[in-house]
C-alpha positions as CSV (number, residue, x, y, z in Angstrom):
1,M,89.1,83.4,93.5
2,A,91.5,86.5,93.5
3,G,90.4,88.0,96.7
4,G,88.5,91.1,96.5
5,S,90.9,93.4,98.0
6,T,93.4,92.4,95.3
7,I,91.2,93.8,92.6
8,W,90.3,96.8,95.0
9,A,94.1,97.7,95.3
10,S,94.7,97.4,91.7
11,N,92.0,99.6,90.7
12,F,92.8,102.1,93.7
13,G,96.5,102.1,92.4
14,L,95.3,103.7,89.3
15,L,95.0,106.8,91.4
16,F,98.6,107.1,91.1
17,E,98.2,108.7,87.7
18,V,96.1,111.8,88.8
19,G,99.4,113.8,89.3
20,A,100.7,112.9,85.7
21,I,98.3,115.5,84.2
22,F,100.2,118.2,86.1
23,S,103.7,116.6,85.7
24,N,103.0,116.5,81.8
25,Y,102.2,120.1,81.9
26,R,105.2,121.1,83.6
27,F,107.3,119.9,80.8
28,M,106.0,122.1,78.5
29,F,108.4,124.6,79.5
30,T,112.1,124.5,79.4
31,K,114.3,124.7,82.1
32,E,115.5,128.2,81.1
33,E,112.2,129.5,80.6
34,L,111.1,128.4,84.3
35,N,114.3,130.2,85.6
36,V,113.7,133.3,83.4
37,I,109.7,134.0,84.0
38,K,107.7,132.0,86.3
39,P,104.0,133.0,85.6
40,W,101.3,132.3,88.2
41,Y,99.9,129.4,86.5
42,T,103.2,127.2,86.6
43,V,103.6,127.8,90.3
44,A,99.9,126.9,90.7
45,N,100.7,123.8,88.6
46,D,103.8,123.1,90.7
47,F,101.8,123.4,93.8
48,I,98.9,120.9,92.6
49,F,101.3,118.4,91.4
50,V,103.2,118.2,94.8
51,L,99.7,118.0,96.5
52,S,98.4,115.4,94.2
53,F,101.8,113.5,94.6
54,T,101.4,113.7,98.3
55,V,97.8,112.5,98.5
56,F,97.6,109.7,95.9
57,R,101.3,108.3,95.5
58,V,102.7,108.7,99.1
59,A,99.6,109.0,101.3
60,L,97.6,106.2,99.6
61,S,100.6,103.7,98.7
62,P,100.8,102.2,102.3
63,L,97.0,101.6,102.4
64,I,97.1,100.1,98.8
65,L,100.2,98.0,100.0
66,Y,98.2,96.8,103.1
67,M,95.1,96.0,101.0
68,G,97.1,93.9,98.7
69,F,99.0,91.8,101.0
70,R,95.8,91.4,103.1
71,G,94.1,89.9,100.0
72,I,97.1,87.6,99.5
73,C,96.9,86.4,103.1
74,M,93.0,85.7,103.3
75,T,92.9,83.7,100.1
76,W,96.3,82.1,100.7
77,N,95.2,78.5,101.5
78,F,92.8,78.5,98.3
79,K,95.0,79.2,95.4
80,P,97.5,77.1,93.5
81,W,101.4,77.9,94.0
82,W,101.7,79.4,90.6
83,R,99.0,82.0,91.5
84,L,100.6,82.7,94.8
85,V,104.0,83.3,93.2
86,G,102.4,85.7,90.7
87,E,100.6,87.5,93.3
88,C,103.6,87.7,95.7
89,Y,105.7,89.1,92.6
90,V,103.1,91.9,92.0
91,I,103.3,92.9,95.6
92,F,107.4,93.1,95.3
93,Q,107.0,95.3,92.0
94,F,104.6,97.6,94.1
95,V,107.0,97.8,96.7
96,L,109.8,98.9,94.4
97,I,107.4,101.4,93.0
98,C,106.5,102.9,96.3
99,F,110.5,103.2,97.0
100,L,110.7,105.1,93.7
101,N,107.8,107.2,94.5
102,Y,109.2,108.2,98.0
103,Y,112.7,108.9,96.5
104,W,110.9,111.5,94.0
105,Y,109.1,112.7,96.8
106,V,112.0,113.5,98.9
107,K,113.6,115.2,95.9
108,M,110.5,117.3,95.3
109,I,110.4,118.3,99.0
110,K,113.8,119.3,99.0
111,G,113.1,121.6,95.9
112,V,110.2,123.3,97.7
113,I,111.9,124.1,100.6
114,R,114.9,125.6,98.5
115,I,112.3,127.7,96.7
116,L,110.6,128.7,100.0
117,K,114.0,129.6,101.7
118,G,114.4,131.8,98.2
119,K,118.0,130.3,97.2
120,P,119.1,131.1,93.9
121,A,118.7,128.6,90.9
122,E,121.7,126.4,90.2
123,E,125.2,127.9,88.5
124,E,124.2,126.4,85.2
125,G,120.7,127.6,85.1
126,K,122.0,131.2,86.0
127,E,124.1,131.6,82.8
128,S,121.4,130.3,80.6
129,S,118.9,132.5,82.2
130,Q,121.1,135.5,81.9
131,S,121.0,134.9,77.9
132,I,117.3,134.4,77.7
133,K,116.7,137.5,79.9
134,T,119.2,139.3,77.6
135,E,117.2,137.9,74.6
136,L,114.0,138.9,76.2
137,I,114.9,142.6,76.7
138,D,116.1,142.7,73.1
139,K,112.7,141.7,71.6
140,S,111.0,143.9,73.9
141,E,113.2,146.9,72.7
142,K,112.6,145.8,69.1
143,N,108.9,146.2,69.5
């Protein structure tokens, strides 16, 4: 007897990985390339990544946590102690994952605000982006 909501919450938690598609695509570009040329599809990818992270990780995690906790509480009297310890440990791990997700979400929102305000790239990015711009101009002049 595991409790229906425990299984539901576990499967629902797999939706966290929907945003991984857009995260993996973003890492195909180096930081220098993103500072120099920002094609429309990378901007769209970043927007979809933040949107999917917001929906699937930030907005759904309280619901998943509630469903997991509810499932444990509803079946508390029907399970052996070792199973209760395991389920409480799983809920604790999920809370840690939620804190980690919220930490990264705050960093992403700060980055989005920085981009919307039009602040320049970091100092180290400026130097490397200047060298790449020069290389791109030299390559285009050769052609």
